[in-house]
VOPAGU-2260 file (C-alpha; in pm, 1 decimal, decimal comma):
REM VOPAGU-2260
SITE   aa  ch    i         X         Y         Z
SITE  MET   A    0     -13,6       2,3      -7,6
SITE  ALA   A    1     163,6     338,0    -118,8
SITE  ALA   A    2     225,0     624,9     209,8
SITE  THR   A    3    -157,6     764,4      61,3
SITE  GLY   A    4    -346,9     474,7     198,5
SITE  ILE   A    5    -414,0     348,0    -178,1
SITE  ASP   A    6    -327,0      34,4    -288,3
SITE  THR   A    7     -42,4     -19,9    -546,6
SITE  ALA   A    8    -181,9    -361,9    -645,0
SITE  PRO   A    9    -531,7    -437,3    -799,2
SITE  VAL   A   10    -762,2    -670,5    -681,2
SITE  LYS   A   11    -871,5    -840,1    -980,2
SITE  ASN   A   12    -672,2    -955,6   -1310,5
SITE  SER   A   13    -975,7    -832,8   -1539,7
SITE  TYR   A   14   -1192,4    -522,2   -1529,4
SITE  ASP   A   15   -1474,8    -378,4   -1774,2
SITE  ILE   A   16   -1328,8     -24,5   -1785,4
SITE  VAL   A   17    -939,7      64,1   -1690,0
SITE  ILE   A   18    -896,8     457,4   -1660,6
SITE  VAL   A   19    -540,6     582,9   -1698,1
SITE  GLY   A   20    -500,7     876,1   -1490,4
SITE  GLY   A   21    -735,9     989,5   -1154,2
SITE  ALA   A   22    -721,7    1332,1   -1147,5
SITE  ILE   A   23   -1030,4    1538,6   -1237,9
SITE  MET   A   24   -1115,5    1376,8   -1579,4
SITE  GLY   A   25   -1015,6    1038,4   -1487,7
SITE  SER   A   26   -1218,8    1081,9   -1134,9
SITE  SER   A   27   -1501,2    1263,1   -1299,7
SITE  THR   A   28   -1590,8     995,0   -1523,0
SITE  ALA   A   29   -1531,2     738,5   -1255,6
SITE  TRP   A   30   -1824,4     922,5   -1023,8
SITE  PHE   A   31   -2067,0     936,6   -1326,6
SITE  LEU   A   32   -2005,5     583,2   -1447,8
SITE  THR   A   33   -2135,2     498,7   -1089,9
SITE  ASP   A   34   -2415,3     729,1   -1118,4
SITE  ASN   A   35   -2566,0     603,3   -1437,7
SITE  ASP   A   36   -2768,5     345,7   -1357,0
SITE  ASP   A   37   -2715,9     179,7   -1647,9
SITE  PHE   A   38   -2374,7      75,1   -1576,9
SITE  ASN   A   39   -2302,1    -234,7   -1351,5
SITE  GLY   A   40   -1933,3    -296,4   -1444,8
SITE  SER   A   41   -1613,6    -325,1   -1273,5
SITE  VAL   A   42   -1378,1     -13,0   -1299,3
SITE  LEU   A   43   -1013,6      31,4   -1209,0
SITE  VAL   A   44    -801,4     382,0   -1203,4
SITE  VAL   A   45    -477,3     356,0   -1230,2
SITE  GLU   A   46    -284,9     707,8   -1074,3
SITE  LYS   A   47      91,8     725,7   -1103,3
SITE  ASP   A   48     125,7     961,6    -783,4
SITE  SER   A   49    -181,6     966,2    -574,9
SITE  THR   A   50     -64,4    1289,9    -404,5
SITE  TYR   A   51    -145,3    1460,5    -743,1
SITE  GLU   A   52     126,6    1704,1    -658,9
SITE  ASN   A   53     213,3    1767,8    -994,2
SITE  CYS   A   54    -105,1    1716,6   -1189,0
SITE  SER   A   55    -267,8    1973,7   -1402,9
SITE  THR   A   56    -585,9    1959,4   -1147,1
SITE  SER   A   57    -368,3    2086,2    -844,9
SITE  HIS   A   58    -176,0    2381,7   -1038,6
SITE  THR   A   59    -533,9    2478,1   -1152,4
SITE  ASN   A   60    -671,6    2838,8   -1144,8
SITE  SER   A   61   -1010,3    2679,2   -1051,7
SITE  CYS   A   62   -1195,8    2891,3   -1238,7
SITE  MET   A   63   -1475,0    2884,2   -1528,4
SITE  ARG   A   64   -1641,5    3083,9   -1754,1
SITE  GLN   A   65   -1911,3    3060,0   -2015,0
SITE  GLN   A   66   -1716,4    3308,0   -2249,2
SITE  PHE   A   67   -1620,9    3086,2   -2547,0
SITE  SER   A   68   -1687,1    3133,3   -2879,8
SITE  ASN   A   69   -1795,6    2787,6   -2954,2
SITE  GLU   A   70   -2152,9    2723,4   -2825,0
SITE  LEU   A   71   -2052,1    2348,7   -2744,1
SITE  ASN   A   72   -1808,9    2493,2   -2494,6
SITE  VAL   A   73   -2034,4    2756,6   -2345,9
SITE  ARG   A   74   -2305,3    2505,2   -2286,7
SITE  ILE   A   75   -2026,7    2231,9   -2125,2
SITE  SER   A   76   -1962,9    2518,4   -1889,1
SITE  GLN   A   77   -2302,9    2619,2   -1774,6
SITE  PHE   A   78   -2368,1    2251,2   -1669,2
SITE  ALA   A   79   -2023,2    2272,5   -1450,3
SITE  ALA   A   80   -2213,4    2584,9   -1285,5
SITE  ASP   A   81   -2507,0    2419,9   -1228,4
SITE  PHE   A   82   -2299,8    2123,0   -1073,3
SITE  VAL   A   83   -2090,2    2322,9    -864,4
SITE  ASN   A   84   -2415,8    2517,2    -742,3
SITE  ASN   A   85   -2606,7    2224,1    -670,6
SITE  ILE   A   86   -2311,6    1944,0    -592,3
SITE  ARG   A   87   -2477,2    1824,3    -284,2
SITE  SER   A   88   -2852,1    1722,2    -500,1
SITE  TYR   A   89   -2609,0    1585,1    -759,4
SITE  MET   A   90   -2460,6    1367,8    -494,6
SITE  ALA   A   91   -2753,2    1202,3    -371,5
SITE  GLY   A   92   -2799,1    1422,6    -122,6
SITE  ASP   A   93   -2514,4    1329,9     101,5
SITE  GLU   A   94   -2491,3    1574,3     394,8
SITE  ARG   A   95   -2120,8    1509,9     420,3
SITE  VAL   A   96   -2078,9    1717,1      87,7
SITE  PRO   A   97   -1982,4    2098,7     126,2
SITE  GLU   A   98   -2292,2    2321,0     -22,8
SITE  LEU   A   99   -2056,4    2522,3    -283,7
SITE  SER   A  100   -2123,3    2775,6    -528,4
SITE  VAL   A  101   -1960,6    2995,8    -817,3
SITE  ARG   A  102   -1769,6    3320,3    -652,8
SITE  SER   A  103   -1894,8    3519,5    -994,8
SITE  PHE   A  104   -1625,8    3798,4    -997,6
SITE  GLY   A  105   -1668,7    3715,0   -1385,8
SITE  TYR   A  106   -1379,6    3721,2   -1630,6
SITE  MET   A  107   -1324,9    4035,8   -1771,4
SITE  TYR   A  108   -1131,6    4042,0   -2180,6
SITE  LEU   A  109    -989,7    4324,5   -2247,4
SITE  ALA   A  110    -934,3    4401,8   -2676,7
SITE  ASP   A  111    -668,2    4662,8   -2756,2
SITE  ASN   A  112    -770,4    4637,0   -3118,0
SITE  PRO   A  113   -1078,3    4647,8   -3377,7
SITE  ALA   A  114    -998,1    4300,9   -3472,6
SITE  PHE   A  115   -1019,6    4175,4   -3077,2
SITE  ALA   A  116   -1318,3    4385,3   -3031,5
SITE  ASP   A  117   -1488,8    4243,3   -3376,2
SITE  VAL   A  118   -1413,0    3871,9   -3189,3
SITE  LEU   A  119   -1581,8    3978,8   -2844,9
SITE  ARG   A  120   -1883,8    4076,8   -3027,6
SITE  GLU   A  121   -1909,2    3801,0   -3234,1
SITE  SER   A  122   -1863,3    3570,5   -2923,9
SITE  GLN   A  123   -2107,0    3749,6   -2718,3
SITE  GLN   A  124   -2402,8    3647,9   -3017,3
SITE  VAL   A  125   -2293,0    3283,1   -2937,8
SITE  GLN   A  126   -2266,2    3313,5   -2564,8
SITE  LEU   A  127   -2628,7    3512,1   -2549,3
SITE  ALA   A  128   -2782,9    3273,1   -2775,1
SITE  ALA   A  129   -2681,0    3003,7   -2533,5
SITE  GLY   A  130   -2821,3    3203,1   -2243,1
SITE  ALA   A  131   -2513,2    3347,2   -2116,8
SITE  ALA   A  132   -2513,0    3675,2   -1959,7
SITE  THR   A  133   -2223,4    3809,3   -2138,6
SITE  GLN   A  134   -2217,7    4205,5   -2151,2
SITE  LEU   A  135   -2003,8    4428,3   -2351,0
SITE  MET   A  136   -1826,3    4723,0   -2218,9
SITE  THR   A  137   -1681,6    5077,3   -2345,4
SITE  PRO   A  138   -1362,1    5177,3   -2196,4
SITE  ASP   A  139   -1573,0    5467,9   -2023,3
SITE  GLU   A  140   -1826,5    5172,5   -1848,9
SITE  ILE   A  141   -1511,2    4951,4   -1770,0
SITE  LYS   A  142   -1350,2    5230,2   -1570,8
SITE  ALA   A  143   -1657,8    5368,0   -1420,5
SITE  LYS   A  144   -1738,1    5016,7   -1252,2
SITE  TYR   A  145   -1364,9    4915,6   -1208,4
SITE  PRO   A  146   -1183,1    5237,9   -1189,1
SITE  PHE   A  147    -863,9    5122,2   -1104,7
SITE  TYR   A  148    -833,6    4968,3   -1417,4
SITE  ASN   A  149    -598,3    5179,2   -1681,2
SITE  VAL   A  150    -783,2    5174,3   -1988,3
SITE  ASP   A  151    -615,4    5412,2   -2211,3
SITE  ASP   A  152    -523,9    5160,7   -2478,2
SITE  ILE   A  153    -881,0    4920,8   -2456,2
SITE  VAL   A  154   -1153,2    4974,5   -2716,2
SITE  LEU   A  155   -1379,5    4732,8   -2582,1
SITE  GLY   A  156   -1402,0    4480,2   -2250,4
SITE  SER   A  157   -1631,2    4172,3   -2237,3
SITE  ILE   A  158   -1754,9    4019,4   -1873,8
SITE  ASN   A  159   -2016,3    3799,8   -1767,1
SITE  LEU   A  160   -2105,6    3842,3   -1399,2
SITE  ILE   A  161   -2336,5    3548,3   -1347,4
SITE  ASN   A  162   -2174,6    3169,7   -1283,1
SITE  GLU   A  163   -1843,9    3326,5   -1403,4
SITE  GLY   A  164   -1537,2    3300,4   -1184,5
SITE  TYR   A  165   -1396,0    3068,7    -902,4
SITE  TRP   A  166   -1526,0    2749,6    -773,5
SITE  ASP   A  167   -1384,5    2507,9    -517,1
SITE  GLY   A  168   -1230,2    2259,1    -780,3
SITE  ALA   A  169   -1051,3    2105,3    -507,3
SITE  ALA   A  170   -1388,8    1965,1    -334,2
SITE  VAL   A  171   -1547,6    1889,5    -611,0
SITE  PHE   A  172   -1242,8    1650,2    -690,8
SITE  GLU   A  173   -1248,1    1488,5    -337,9
SITE  TRP   A  174   -1586,7    1419,5    -373,9
SITE  TRP   A  175   -1550,3    1256,4    -646,9
SITE  ARG   A  176   -1303,8    1050,5    -588,0
SITE  ARG   A  177   -1417,3     961,4    -258,0
SITE  GLN   A  178   -1776,7     899,6    -346,5
SITE  ALA   A  179   -1643,2     692,4    -657,2
SITE  ARG   A  180   -1428,7     452,4    -408,3
SITE  GLU   A  181   -1753,5     436,8    -163,0
SITE  ARG   A  182   -1934,2     280,3    -496,0
SITE  GLY   A  183   -1679,8      38,8    -577,2
SITE  VAL   A  184   -1430,3     184,4    -811,8
SITE  GLU   A  185   -1095,3      45,1    -750,4
SITE  TYR   A  186    -829,8     343,4    -720,2
SITE  ILE   A  187    -430,3     221,0    -706,5
SITE  GLU   A  188    -122,7     408,2    -744,1
SITE  ASN   A  189      54,4     263,4    -972,3
SITE  GLU   A  190     160,2     284,8   -1356,6
SITE  VAL   A  191      55,1     125,3   -1709,0
SITE  VAL   A  192     375,2      89,1   -1825,5
SITE  SER   A  193     249,1    -104,8   -2175,6
SITE  MET   A  194     -44,0    -214,5   -2378,7
SITE  GLN   A  195    -125,4    -524,7   -2570,7
SITE  LYS   A  196    -347,6    -541,8   -2840,7
SITE  ASN   A  197    -562,0    -846,1   -3026,6
SITE  ALA   A  198    -380,2    -963,6   -3329,3
SITE  SER   A  199    -582,9    -743,2   -3571,1
SITE  GLY   A  200    -502,0    -431,9   -3361,0
SITE  SER   A  201    -831,2    -339,5   -3342,1
SITE  ARG   A  202    -891,1    -326,7   -2943,7
SITE  VAL   A  203    -636,2    -326,4   -2625,6
SITE  GLU   A  204    -701,3    -673,9   -2462,5
SITE  SER   A  205    -461,9    -616,8   -2151,8
SITE  VAL   A  206    -249,2    -327,3   -1971,7
SITE  THR   A  207      75,6    -399,5   -1786,0
SITE  LEU   A  208     117,5    -226,2   -1457,6
SITE  ALA   A  209     496,9    -107,5   -1385,6
SITE  SER   A  210     508,2    -362,6   -1063,8
SITE  GLY   A  211     380,4    -650,8   -1324,2
SITE  GLU   A  212      41,1    -728,3   -1328,9
SITE  VAL   A  213     -99,4    -789,9   -1652,5
SITE  ILE   A  214    -476,3    -638,9   -1621,2
SITE  SER   A  215    -754,0    -745,0   -1862,5
SITE  CYS   A  216    -955,7    -449,5   -2009,9
SITE  GLY   A  217   -1286,3    -420,1   -2169,3
SITE  GLN   A  218   -1257,3      -6,1   -2244,2
SITE  VAL   A  219    -928,2     189,6   -2191,4
SITE  LEU   A  220    -986,9     534,2   -2101,6
SITE  ASN   A  221    -696,9     767,7   -2166,2
SITE  ALA   A  222    -753,4    1022,4   -1898,9
SITE  SER   A  223    -378,8    1083,0   -1843,0
SITE  GLY   A  224    -341,1    1502,8   -1861,5
SITE  PRO   A  225      -6,8    1635,0   -2016,1
SITE  ARG   A  226     100,8    1274,4   -2051,4
SITE  ALA   A  227    -168,7    1156,4   -2281,9
SITE  SER   A  228      40,0    1124,4   -2594,1
SITE  HIS   A  229     276,8     860,5   -2392,8
SITE  THR   A  230     -43,6     668,5   -2291,1
SITE  ALA   A  231    -192,6     650,3   -2653,6
SITE  ALA   A  232     170,8     577,2   -2779,0
SITE  MET   A  233     133,1     237,6   -2572,0
SITE  ALA   A  234    -158,4     139,6   -2803,3
SITE  GLY   A  235       9,6     258,0   -3138,4
SITE  ILE   A  236    -191,6     590,9   -3110,8
SITE  GLU   A  237      -9,8     939,9   -3252,0
SITE  LEU   A  238    -191,3    1214,5   -3002,6
SITE  PRO   A  239    -142,0    1580,3   -3057,1
SITE  VAL   A  240    -131,7    1648,3   -2701,9
SITE  GLU   A  241     199,6    1765,2   -2543,4
SITE  PRO   A  242     279,0    1960,4   -2167,8
SITE  ARG   A  243     322,1    2322,8   -2206,7
SITE  LYS   A  244     454,9    2510,4   -1943,3
SITE  ARG   A  245     235,2    2764,6   -1738,4
SITE  TYR   A  246     322,5    2957,9   -1441,4
SITE  SER   A  247     125,6    3104,5   -1141,8
SITE  TRP   A  248     194,0    3391,6    -886,0
SITE  ILE   A  249      11,9    3483,6    -563,6
SITE  PHE   A  250      63,9    3831,5    -445,5
SITE  LYS   A  251     -43,7    4047,4    -158,2
SITE  ALA   A  252     -88,6    4407,7    -316,5
SITE  GLU   A  253      19,4    4722,4     -24,2
SITE  GLN   A  254    -305,1    4887,7    -110,3
SITE  PRO   A  255    -558,3    4615,5    -204,3
SITE  LEU   A  256    -856,0    4729,3    -452,8
SITE  ASP   A  257   -1150,7    4784,4    -257,2
SITE  GLN   A  258   -1351,6    4582,3    -499,4
SITE  ASP   A  259   -1354,2    4216,0    -621,9
SITE  LEU   A  260   -1115,3    4193,5    -939,2
SITE  PRO   A  261   -1306,4    3985,5   -1214,0
SITE  LEU   A  262   -1036,7    3713,9   -1371,4
SITE  THR   A  263    -864,7    4010,9   -1622,4
SITE  ILE   A  264    -735,6    3873,4   -1948,3
SITE  ASP   A  265    -466,5    4159,0   -2035,7
SITE  PRO   A  266    -398,5    4196,6   -2392,4
SITE  SER   A  267     -45,9    4072,4   -2320,4
SITE  GLY   A  268    -175,1    3752,0   -2239,3
SITE  VAL   A  269    -152,9    3800,1   -1877,4
SITE  HIS   A  270    -440,6    3689,2   -1665,1
SITE  VAL   A  271    -473,9    3793,8   -1312,5
SITE  ARG   A  272    -786,7    3762,3   -1026,0
SITE  GLU   A  273    -937,9    3817,2    -675,7
SITE  ASN   A  274    -814,3    3550,8    -438,4
SITE  GLY   A  275    -906,4    3686,8    -137,2
SITE  GLY   A  276    -770,8    3852,8     151,5
SITE  GLY   A  277    -572,4    4155,5     -12,1
SITE  THR   A  278    -414,6    3885,1    -251,0
SITE  TYR   A  279    -449,7    3848,1    -585,9
SITE  GLN   A  280    -348,4    3515,1    -819,7
SITE  CYS   A  281    -194,6    3559,4   -1224,1
SITE  GLY   A  282     -73,1    3332,2   -1445,5
SITE  GLY   A  283     122,6    3377,3   -1778,9
SITE  HIS   A  284     352,6    3186,6   -1983,8
SITE  SER   A  285     672,8    3309,0   -2201,9
SITE  ASP   A  286     684,2    3412,1   -2569,5
SITE  VAL   A  287     871,5    3115,0   -2673,9
SITE  ASP   A  288     636,2    2821,2   -2570,1
SITE  PRO   A  289     766,3    2484,5   -2628,7
SITE  ALA   A  290     665,8    2105,5   -2508,8
SITE  VAL   A  291     865,4    2055,5   -2157,4
SITE  ASP   A  292     968,2    1761,0   -1996,5
SITE  TYR   A  293     700,3    1586,3   -1816,2
SITE  ASN   A  294     897,5    1668,7   -1478,0
SITE  ASP   A  295     980,5    1976,6   -1581,6
SITE  PHE   A  296     829,7    2227,5   -1332,6
SITE  ALA   A  297    1074,0    2499,2   -1276,7
SITE  MET   A  298    1031,1    2831,8   -1242,0
SITE  ASP   A  299    1138,6    3106,3   -1473,3
SITE  GLN   A  300    1262,1    3383,6   -1227,2
SITE  SER   A  301    1319,3    3670,2   -1479,2
SITE  MET   A  302     938,8    3600,3   -1621,4
SITE  TRP   A  303     815,6    3802,4   -1306,8
SITE  GLU   A  304    1022,3    4111,5   -1278,0
SITE  ASN   A  305    1064,5    4148,8   -1655,7
SITE  HIS   A  306     715,5    4036,6   -1787,7
SITE  VAL   A  307     402,2    4004,2   -1571,0
SITE  TRP   A  308     496,8    4281,4   -1316,7
SITE  PRO   A  309     498,0    4561,3   -1548,5
SITE  ILE   A  310     200,2    4440,2   -1725,5
SITE  LEU   A  311       0,2    4438,8   -1424,1
SITE  ALA   A  312     136,1    4749,9   -1257,2
SITE  ALA   A  313      61,8    4951,3   -1625,9
SITE  ARG   A  314    -273,9    4759,3   -1604,2
SITE  ILE   A  315    -351,3    4849,7   -1247,4
SITE  PRO   A  316    -125,1    5090,9   -1126,1
SITE  GLN   A  317    -233,4    4994,1    -759,8
SITE  PHE   A  318     -42,4    4696,7    -833,4
SITE  GLU   A  319     321,7    4881,7    -849,1
SITE  SER   A  320     358,0    4806,3    -515,4
SITE  ILE   A  321     331,1    4434,3    -449,6
SITE  ARG   A  322     460,3    4136,8    -284,8
SITE  LEU   A  323     478,6    3764,6    -406,0
SITE  THR   A  324     423,6    3491,7    -157,3
SITE  ASN   A  325     386,9    3205,3    -386,7
SITE  GLU   A  326     482,3    3073,5    -688,6
SITE  TRP   A  327     453,5    2729,7    -902,7
SITE  GLY   A  328     521,2    2614,8   -1255,9
SITE  GLY   A  329     212,5    2342,7   -1408,1
SITE  HIS   A  330     169,8    2234,2   -1700,8
SITE  TYR   A  331    -123,9    2249,4   -1973,3
SITE  ALA   A  332    -243,7    1924,8   -2151,8
SITE  MET   A  333    -180,1    2133,2   -2454,6
SITE  ASN   A  334    -385,1    2001,3   -2790,3
SITE  THR   A  335    -166,3    2159,2   -3061,9
SITE  PHE   A  336    -420,4    2041,2   -3334,3
SITE  ASP   A  337    -701,5    2296,5   -3255,2
SITE  HIS   A  338    -666,4    2340,1   -2865,1
SITE  ASN   A  339    -994,0    2187,0   -2787,1
SITE  ALA   A  340   -1078,4    1861,9   -2601,0
SITE  ILE   A  341   -1014,5    1514,8   -2798,3
SITE  MET   A  342   -1291,5    1246,5   -2674,2
SITE  GLY   A  343   -1435,4     938,6   -2776,1
SITE  PRO   A  344   -1283,0     627,4   -2954,7
SITE  HIS   A  345   -1017,4     587,4   -3176,8
SITE  THR   A  346   -1101,2     520,2   -3544,2
SITE  GLU   A  347    -919,7     230,2   -3522,3
SITE  VAL   A  348    -839,7      67,0   -3188,3
SITE  GLU   A  349   -1223,0      50,8   -3082,4
SITE  ASN   A  350   -1209,9      30,7   -2745,7
SITE  PHE   A  351    -929,2     321,5   -2657,0
SITE  VAL   A  352   -1106,7     617,6   -2544,6
SITE  PHE   A  353    -978,8     976,1   -2515,9
SITE  LEU   A  354   -1023,8    1228,7   -2271,9
SITE  ASN   A  355    -777,9    1459,0   -2306,1
SITE  GLY   A  356    -614,7    1765,3   -2463,3
SITE  PHE   A  357    -791,8    2041,1   -2238,1
SITE  SER   A  358    -499,3    2297,2   -2317,6
SITE  GLY   A  359    -607,0    2509,7   -2009,0
SITE  HIS   A  360    -999,2    2496,4   -1964,9
SITE  GLY   A  361   -1024,6    2158,2   -1827,2
SITE  LEU   A  362   -1115,5    2190,0   -1479,1
SITE  GLN   A  363   -1411,5    2368,3   -1584,4
SITE  GLN   A  364   -1473,5    2125,1   -1837,8
SITE  SER   A  365   -1465,4    1825,9   -1592,0
SITE  PRO   A  366   -1817,5    1792,0   -1489,3
SITE  ALA   A  367   -1997,2    1737,9   -1846,9
SITE  MET   A  368   -1661,5    1575,5   -1995,2
SITE  GLY   A  369   -1681,3    1321,7   -1736,2
SITE  ARG   A  370   -2068,3    1254,5   -1744,3
SITE  GLY   A  371   -2073,9    1258,7   -2147,8
SITE  THR   A  372   -1758,1     995,5   -2138,1
SITE  ALA   A  373   -1963,0     786,4   -1894,9
SITE  GLU   A  374   -2244,6     787,8   -2143,7
SITE  TYR   A  375   -2040,2     699,2   -2394,6
SITE  LEU   A  376   -1853,1     379,0   -2202,9
SITE  THR   A  377   -2189,1     280,2   -2067,0
SITE  HIS   A  378   -2412,2     331,5   -2418,3
SITE  GLY   A  379   -2148,2     355,9   -2680,6
SITE  GLU   A  380   -2303,4     730,3   -2748,9
SITE  TYR   A  381   -2372,8    1090,7   -2580,8
SITE  ARG   A  382   -2732,7    1115,0   -2418,7
SITE  SER   A  383   -2690,4    1484,6   -2264,6
SITE  LEU   A  384   -2488,3    1683,1   -2457,4
SITE  ASP   A  385   -2398,6    1562,4   -2836,8
SITE  MET   A  386   -1991,4    1559,7   -2763,7
SITE  THR   A  387   -1939,8    1382,4   -3084,4
SITE  PRO   A  388   -1787,9    1745,5   -3250,3
SITE  PHE   A  389   -1454,3    1638,5   -2986,4
SITE  ASN   A  390   -1425,6    1275,5   -3144,7
SITE  PHE   A  391   -1063,5    1195,2   -3247,4
SITE  GLU   A  392   -1223,9    1119,3   -3576,1
SITE  ARG   A  393   -1168,2    1498,8   -3673,4
SITE  ILE   A  394    -806,1    1498,3   -3622,6
SITE  VAL   A  395    -791,4    1208,1   -3869,0
SITE  ASN   A  396   -1019,1    1414,2   -4112,6
SITE  ASN   A  397    -824,5    1733,5   -4032,2
SITE  LYS   A  398   -1117,3    1901,4   -3964,4
SITE  PRO   A  399   -1042,7    2145,0   -3651,9
SITE  ILE   A  400   -1308,2    2320,6   -3412,3
SITE  ILE   A  401   -1238,7    2682,6   -3403,3
SITE  GLU   A  402   -1232,3    2811,2   -3054,2
SITE  LYS   A  403   -1122,6    3184,6   -3045,3
SITE  ALA   A  404   -1150,0    3196,0   -2644,6
SITE  ILE   A  405    -835,0    2996,2   -2530,8
SITE  ILE   A  406    -611,2    3175,7   -2245,1
């Protein structure tokens, strides 16, 4: 047994579903499988590190938004908000589950040129049609409502103050894991190191663990975050997902703002949000953005002084005097094909299922993506939101999904 209290060896040598990766996507799917009355199979979740210390789930901004340019992405986040705001009722009224809600300080997109302003206008129409409450704001309107911003270079802003902002992703993650295990899902701390296919190559018949066990499987779900391409390669599949480094900083302002700070997406790409208690969280990445090693979480110390802090102080002058209190590097599971989720079955290895490539918006999409994947694994189709546009087939056919709101 691992130091975390999670077993390292599986109880059985055969499972209906083997989930590779137990972080937010793997655990969401596991929980939704247990919540599906039509599913009565066995599930094994294989997680390499059950402390989850370096997984993307642990390094997230933990915010959600409806400001996407693709309607399906909007509706996916709307389900996430409903799930979070009603989590106890979704979890069968379990009184141990905390009552949660979205802290709706909104996302503020700032456009500093007419072309991006047009993108915000077009996206707002998609969002409004889907039932979102996105508002466009002129620079004068922004300044009147949020006087701390410098908007001298801004031509348009976009914000939604309903079900858009911070949510407790860690609590949702914890309860998905806890209830899934209580309902019979088996979690082990181990690693899938190889996969064996049938003679025709159309199915994965078994997976081999680092500890040597060979586990037969009905279906395999790739939920391994930034390591998704490594997992896919075991089944002979090429997947356009790679780890890209993203930096986060927590800082304390000498003169805190006297109102909530929306999650502000500066035209530079730097983003910053309210964190509570006079502290703020911001994030960014270098202009050169290569794939990195799976274990590379080192900070670029020059980025804060030379890039991020000057941008913050220029956009919000009260942030000229601030003090860092924490910092870390994490990874996006970047889908280099079109920056959107990759879901559903492989086109040739029919029982190999993807849940990968979220490119920075995975946490907020995890409720709908786990539900949809559980539906597919159970029924062979999606029964709530139709997720087929995200299926792997689009990569084979070279038909990318256009999403203009990628941070």
